[in-house]
C-alpha positions in Angstrom: 31.6 0.8 -25.2 31.0 3.2 -28.1 30.6 6.9 -27.3 26.9 6.8 -28.3 26.1 3.9 -26.0 28.0 5.6 -23.1 26.0 8.7 -23.6 22.8 6.7 -23.7 23.8 4.9 -20.5 24.4 8.3 -18.7 21.1 9.6 -20.0 19.3 6.5 -18.6 21.1 6.9 -15.3 20.1 10.5 -15.1 16.5 9.7 -16.0 16.4 7.0 -13.3 17.8 9.4 -10.7 15.1 12.0 -11.3 12.1 9.7 -10.8 8.8 11.5 -10.4 6.0 10.2 -8.1 2.4 11.2 -8.8 0.8 12.5 -5.6 -2.1 14.6 -4.4 -1.4 17.9 -2.6 -2.7 16.5 0.6 -0.4 13.5 0.4 2.6 15.7 -0.2 1.6 17.8 2.8 1.4 14.7 5.0 4.9 13.7 3.9 6.3 17.2 4.3 4.8 17.4 7.9 6.4 14.0 8.8 9.8 15.2 7.4 9.6 18.5 9.3 8.7 16.6 12.5 11.6 14.2 12.1 14.1 17.0 11.5 12.9 19.4 14.1 11.8 17.1 16.9 12.9 13.5 16.5 16.5 14.2 15.3 17.4 16.6 18.2 15.7 14.3 20.7 17.7 11.3 19.6 21.0 13.3 19.7 20.2 14.3 23.3 19.4 10.6 24.1 22.7 9.4 22.6 24.7 12.1 24.6 22.9 11.1 27.8 23.6 7.4 27.2 27.3 8.2 26.4 27.6 9.9 29.8 26.8 6.6 31.5 30.2 5.1 30.7 31.2 1.9 28.9 29.4 2.0 25.5 30.1 -1.7 24.7 27.6 -2.9 27.3 25.3 0.1 27.2 21.9 -1.0 25.9 20.4 2.5 26.1 23.2 3.8 23.8 22.8 1.0 21.3 19.0 1.5 21.2 19.4 5.2 20.7 21.9 4.6 17.8 19.4 2.2 16.2 16.7 4.7 16.5 19.0 7.4 15.0 19.7 5.1 12.1 16.0 4.6 11.5 15.3 8.3 11.7 18.1 9.3 9.3 17.0 6.6 6.9 13.4 7.8 7.0 14.5 11.4 6.5 16.6 10.5 3.4 13.6 8.5 2.0 11.2 11.3 2.6 13.5 13.9 1.1 13.8 11.7 -2.1 10.0 11.3 -2.3 9.2 14.9 -1.7 11.8 16.1 -4.2 10.3 13.8 -6.8 6.7 14.5 -6.1 4.6 15.5 -9.0 1.5 17.1 -7.6 -1.7 16.4 -9.5 -4.8 18.2 -8.4 -7.8 15.9 -8.6 -10.3 18.8 -8.6 -8.8 19.9 -11.9 -9.6 16.6 -13.5 -13.0 15.5 -14.9 -14.5 12.8 -17.0 -16.4 9.6 -16.6 -13.5 7.2 -16.4 -11.4 6.2 -13.4 -8.0 7.8 -13.3 -5.5 9.0 -10.8 -7.1 11.2 -8.1 -10.6 9.8 -8.7 -12.9 9.0 -5.8 -14.6 5.7 -6.7 -17.6 4.1 -5.0 -17.7 0.3 -5.5 -19.9 -2.6 -4.5 -18.5 -6.1 -3.9 -20.8 -8.2 -6.1 -20.6 -11.2 -3.8 -21.1 -9.6 -0.4 -22.9 -6.5 -1.7 -20.7 -4.4 0.7 -20.1 -0.9 -0.6 -16.7 0.8 -0.3 -15.2 4.1 -1.4 -11.6 4.8 -2.3 -9.5 7.6 -3.8 -6.8 6.5 -6.3 -3.6 8.1 -5.0 0.2 7.8 -5.3 2.2 4.9 -4.0 3.7 6.9 -1.1 0.4 8.3 0.2 -1.7 5.2 0.1 -3.5 4.2 3.3 -6.3 1.6 2.8 -7.8 2.3 6.2 -8.2 5.9 5.3 -9.7 5.0 1.9 -6.6 6.0 -0.1 -5.8 3.2 -2.6 -2.4 3.0 -4.3 -2.4 3.5 -8.0 -0.1 0.4 -8.2 -2.5 -1.9 -6.3 -4.3 -4.6 -8.2 -7.7 -3.1 -7.5 -6.6 0.4 -8.7 -5.0 -1.1 -11.8 -8.3 -2.9 -12.6 -10.3 0.3 -12.1 -8.2 2.6 -14.2 -10.0 3.5 -17.5 -13.4 2.0 -16.4 -16.6 3.9 -15.9 -19.8 3.8 -13.8 -21.6 0.5 -14.3 -18.5 -1.4 -15.3 -17.5 -4.6 -13.4 -13.9 -5.4 -12.6 -12.4 -8.7 -11.4 -9.5 -8.6 -9.0 -7.4 -11.6 -7.9 -7.5 -12.1 -4.2 -6.2 -14.7 -1.8 -9.6 -16.4 -1.5 -10.3 -16.2 -5.2 -11.2 -13.5 -7.7 -13.4 -10.7 -6.4 -15.8 -8.7 -8.6 -16.7 -5.1 -8.0 -19.2 -2.9 -9.8 -18.4 0.8 -10.1 -21.2 2.8 -8.6 -19.8 6.3 -8.8 -16.8 8.4 -9.9 -16.0 11.9 -8.8 -13.1 14.2 -8.8 -12.8 16.6 -5.8 
């Protein structure tokens, strides 16, 4: 490999390692709270559970010990995942945004043109999405269809039962 292509390769690896995630301040706070809870409560509790299970003797047939180790593995994996997400979070304040087009952070009111059912969503980062709470991931098909559109526009979104059409009733940034 030539020196220039090696340098380009290392720059690419560095860029990939420092991936940024768009996120609202509220979404970041929820993740930080979960991380704090895992580190301050869950991790110490599982360490105590493992010590207790160890005291029961033979570890090879100790289901309590194996379950605690599995839980510890899950907790440590989630901590690592959250630390990576939090360190790469790029907070975007939707209240500082404005305009008449849908973009990240927008609260969008829609009506399903077939069922006439209204719904409302906020377009948020991938790691803070929760459809039941009305937080729609920016990478979802519906959000992708909405980005750049304005009130009165209709978007068509592929769905398992066939395409769904939605009309945008309102857009606000709060």
